[in-house]
C-alpha positions in Angstrom: -23.3 -17.5 18.8 -21.7 -20.8 17.0 -20.9 -18.6 14.1 -18.6 -16.2 16.3 -16.2 -19.4 16.5 -15.7 -19.2 12.6 -15.9 -15.3 12.4 -13.2 -14.2 15.3 -10.3 -16.5 13.5 -11.3 -15.2 10.3 -11.7 -11.6 11.4 -7.8 -12.6 12.7 -6.0 -13.9 10.1 -7.6 -11.1 7.6 -6.1 -8.7 10.0 -2.9 -10.1 10.4 -2.0 -10.3 6.5 -3.0 -6.7 6.3 -0.6 -5.7 8.7 1.8 -8.0 7.4 1.2 -6.8 3.7 1.4 -3.3 5.7 5.0 -4.0 7.1 6.0 -5.8 3.9 5.2 -2.4 2.2 7.2 0.1 4.5 10.2 -2.8 4.3 10.2 -2.6 0.0 10.3 1.3 0.4 6.9 1.8 -0.5 6.4 5.1 1.2 10.0 6.7 0.6 9.5 9.4 -1.7 5.7 10.8 -1.6 6.6 14.0 -2.6 8.1 13.1 -6.2 5.1 10.8 -7.2 3.0 14.3 -6.6 5.2 15.6 -9.0 5.2 13.3 -11.3 1.4 13.5 -11.4 0.4 16.6 -12.3 3.8 17.1 -14.4 2.5 17.6 -18.9 6.1 16.4 -19.3 7.6 19.4 -21.2 10.4 18.9 -20.1 11.8 15.8 -22.4 14.2 16.6 -24.9 12.4 16.9 -29.1 14.1 14.3 -30.8 
């Protein structure tokens, strides 16, 4: 039972850290262009000009 005194604040801290990281990623625009990233992965790069 004494272990809960340590585990509950640690769990709350890690949850808050995860929430902060998620909100930061939303604010910095990480989820703005999901379709573009998906198409860039499967693109074979043939549209580059020959030099």
